[in-house]
C-alpha positions as CSV (number, residue, x, y, z in Angstrom):
1,M,-0.5,20.4,-2.9
2,Q,-0.5,17.6,-5.4
3,V,-3.4,15.6,-6.8
4,A,-4.5,12.5,-5.0
5,R,-4.0,9.1,-6.5
6,D,-7.6,8.8,-7.6
7,Q,-7.4,12.2,-9.3
8,A,-4.3,11.2,-11.2
9,A,-6.0,8.0,-12.4
10,F,-9.1,10.1,-13.4
11,L,-6.9,12.6,-15.3
12,S,-5.2,9.7,-17.2
13,M,-8.5,8.2,-18.1
14,L,-9.9,11.6,-19.3
15,T,-6.8,12.2,-21.3
16,A,-6.9,8.7,-22.9
17,A,-10.5,9.2,-23.8
18,L,-10.1,12.7,-25.2
19,R,-6.9,12.0,-27.1
20,P,-5.9,15.6,-27.0
21,H,-3.6,17.1,-29.5
22,L,-2.9,19.9,-27.0
23,A,-3.4,19.7,-23.3
24,V,-2.7,22.5,-20.8
25,E,-2.0,22.3,-17.1
26,V,-2.2,25.4,-15.0
27,G,-0.3,24.7,-11.8
28,T,2.3,21.9,-12.1
29,F,3.9,21.8,-8.6
30,T,5.9,18.5,-8.4
31,G,4.4,17.0,-11.5
32,T,1.9,14.3,-10.3
33,S,-1.0,15.6,-12.5
34,S,1.2,16.4,-15.5
35,L,2.8,13.0,-15.4
36,A,-0.7,11.4,-15.3
37,I,-1.7,13.5,-18.3
38,A,1.5,13.1,-20.3
39,R,1.5,9.3,-19.9
40,A,-2.0,9.1,-21.5
41,L,-1.3,11.5,-24.4
42,P,-1.7,10.0,-27.9
43,D,1.2,9.9,-30.3
44,G,2.1,13.5,-31.2
45,G,0.1,15.0,-28.3
46,R,1.7,17.8,-26.3
47,L,1.2,19.1,-22.7
48,L,1.9,22.8,-21.9
49,C,2.6,23.2,-18.2
50,C,2.3,26.6,-16.6
51,D,3.8,27.3,-13.2
52,V,5.7,30.0,-11.4
53,S,8.1,27.8,-9.3
54,E,11.4,26.7,-10.8
55,E,12.1,24.9,-7.5
56,W,9.0,22.7,-7.5
57,T,9.0,22.1,-11.2
58,D,12.6,20.9,-11.1
59,V,11.1,18.0,-9.1
60,A,8.5,17.5,-11.8
61,R,11.1,17.5,-14.5
62,H,13.1,14.8,-12.8
63,H,9.9,12.6,-12.7
64,W,9.1,13.3,-16.3
65,E,12.5,12.3,-17.4
66,A,12.4,9.1,-15.3
67,A,9.0,8.2,-16.8
68,G,10.1,8.9,-20.3
69,V,7.6,11.6,-21.1
70,A,9.6,14.8,-20.8
71,N,9.7,15.0,-24.6
72,R,5.9,15.5,-24.6
73,I,5.9,18.4,-22.1
74,D,6.6,22.1,-22.6
75,L,7.0,23.9,-19.3
76,I,6.8,27.7,-19.1
77,I,7.8,29.4,-15.9
78,G,5.9,32.6,-15.3
79,P,2.4,33.8,-14.5
80,A,-0.1,31.4,-16.3
81,A,-2.4,34.3,-17.3
82,D,0.5,35.8,-19.2
83,T,1.5,32.5,-20.8
84,L,-2.1,31.8,-21.9
85,A,-2.6,35.3,-23.2
86,G,0.6,34.9,-25.3
87,L,-0.5,31.8,-27.1
88,P,-1.4,32.1,-30.8
89,P,-5.1,33.1,-31.2
90,E,-5.8,30.1,-33.5
91,L,-4.4,27.5,-31.1
92,M,-7.2,25.2,-29.7
93,V,-7.0,23.4,-26.5
94,D,-8.5,19.9,-26.2
95,F,-8.0,19.4,-22.5
96,A,-7.0,21.6,-19.7
97,F,-6.4,21.0,-16.0
98,I,-6.5,24.0,-13.5
99,D,-5.0,23.5,-10.1
100,A,-3.1,26.6,-9.1
101,D,-3.7,29.8,-7.1
102,K,-7.4,29.9,-6.3
103,G,-7.6,33.7,-6.9
104,G,-6.5,33.1,-10.5
105,Y,-9.1,30.5,-11.4
106,L,-11.4,32.9,-13.1
107,D,-8.6,34.4,-15.2
108,Y,-7.4,31.0,-16.3
109,Y,-10.9,29.8,-17.1
110,E,-11.6,32.9,-19.2
111,A,-8.4,32.5,-21.1
112,L,-9.1,28.8,-21.8
113,V,-12.9,28.8,-22.6
114,P,-12.5,30.7,-26.0
115,R,-9.7,28.3,-27.0
116,L,-11.5,25.1,-26.1
117,S,-12.0,22.8,-29.0
118,P,-15.6,21.6,-29.7
119,H,-14.8,18.2,-28.1
120,G,-12.5,19.6,-25.4
121,L,-12.8,19.7,-21.6
122,I,-11.5,21.8,-18.8
123,A,-11.0,20.0,-15.4
124,V,-10.8,22.3,-12.4
125,D,-9.5,21.0,-9.0
126,N,-10.5,21.9,-5.4
127,V,-14.0,23.2,-6.3
128,L,-15.4,21.7,-3.0
129,W,-12.5,23.1,-1.0
130,S,-12.9,20.6,1.9
131,G,-16.5,21.7,2.2
132,R,-15.6,25.3,3.0
133,V,-17.4,26.6,-0.1
134,V,-20.7,25.9,1.6
135,D,-19.7,27.1,5.1
136,P,-21.2,30.6,5.5
137,D,-18.5,31.4,8.1
138,A,-15.6,30.7,5.8
139,E,-14.5,34.0,4.3
140,D,-10.8,33.5,3.6
141,A,-9.6,34.7,0.2
142,D,-9.3,31.2,-1.3
143,T,-12.8,30.1,-0.3
144,V,-14.3,33.4,-1.6
145,A,-12.4,33.0,-4.9
146,I,-13.6,29.4,-5.3
147,R,-17.2,30.3,-4.5
148,A,-17.0,33.1,-7.1
149,F,-15.5,30.7,-9.6
150,N,-18.1,28.0,-9.1
151,D,-20.9,30.6,-9.4
152,H,-19.4,32.1,-12.6
153,V,-19.1,28.7,-14.3
154,A,-22.7,27.7,-13.2
155,A,-24.0,30.9,-14.8
156,D,-21.9,30.9,-18.0
157,P,-24.1,30.1,-21.0
158,R,-21.1,29.2,-23.1
159,V,-20.4,26.0,-21.2
160,E,-21.9,23.0,-19.6
161,A,-20.4,21.8,-16.3
162,V,-20.6,19.0,-13.9
163,M,-19.1,18.9,-10.4
164,L,-17.7,15.6,-9.3
165,S,-16.6,14.5,-5.8
166,V,-13.3,13.1,-6.9
167,G,-10.6,14.2,-4.5
168,D,-11.4,17.7,-3.2
169,G,-14.0,18.2,-6.0
170,V,-13.3,18.4,-9.7
171,T,-15.5,20.4,-12.1
172,L,-15.6,19.2,-15.8
173,I,-16.4,22.0,-18.2
174,G,-17.2,21.6,-21.9
175,R,-18.5,24.0,-24.6
176,H,-22.2,24.4,-24.8
177,D,-22.9,24.0,-28.5
178,E,-26.4,23.6,-29.6
179,A,-27.2,20.0,-30.2
180,P,-29.1,19.1,-33.4
181,T,-32.7,18.3,-32.8
182,H,-33.9,14.9,-33.9
183,G,-37.3,14.8,-35.4
C-alpha cells in the first residue's frame, strides 16, 4: 500500500522540476510518497496531506521528523473530499498526488482540477491496477472505479493526460490551455 521506490524517485523528480508552492497528497499511508515530495519542495513550499488513518499516519509523522521535513507538511485527518472542499476557493495547487481509496478518485480529481495552477500537474497512482483495468472479467469495485476514472480523464476537455507505466501505472494530468499559435 505504499509507492514503490521508482515511484518515490519519480515523485521527487516531478516535485523538484515543478517547484510547487503548494502540493497536495490524497492518501498518505505510512508516508513514503509524502516524504519523497516534501524532500524535493523548494524553500517555502508546503505539502498538504489528506488521510483518514491516525494509526498509519503516525508512522509517516515519525519518518517526516527523522528526515527533517515535518515542518513542511500539514496533515489533516478526515475524508479528503471534505478537506479539499474546505480549502479557500482562491488557493491554487501546483502539484497533487492521488493514491487513496479507488472509489474516491473521481471526487478528488474533480476537487483538484479547478484549483490546478496553469503550470501544475496531478499524478494519479494505480491507473493500470495490475492490468485488471483491461480484463473484461474483472468487475470488482476498485477495478470498475479505476476504469471509470481513466475514461473520465481521457474524455475531459479541461485537461491533457498521459499514462505512464511507472509502478502500477501513473497518469499525469495538466490543464489544457490553448497554446498560442505561431505564424
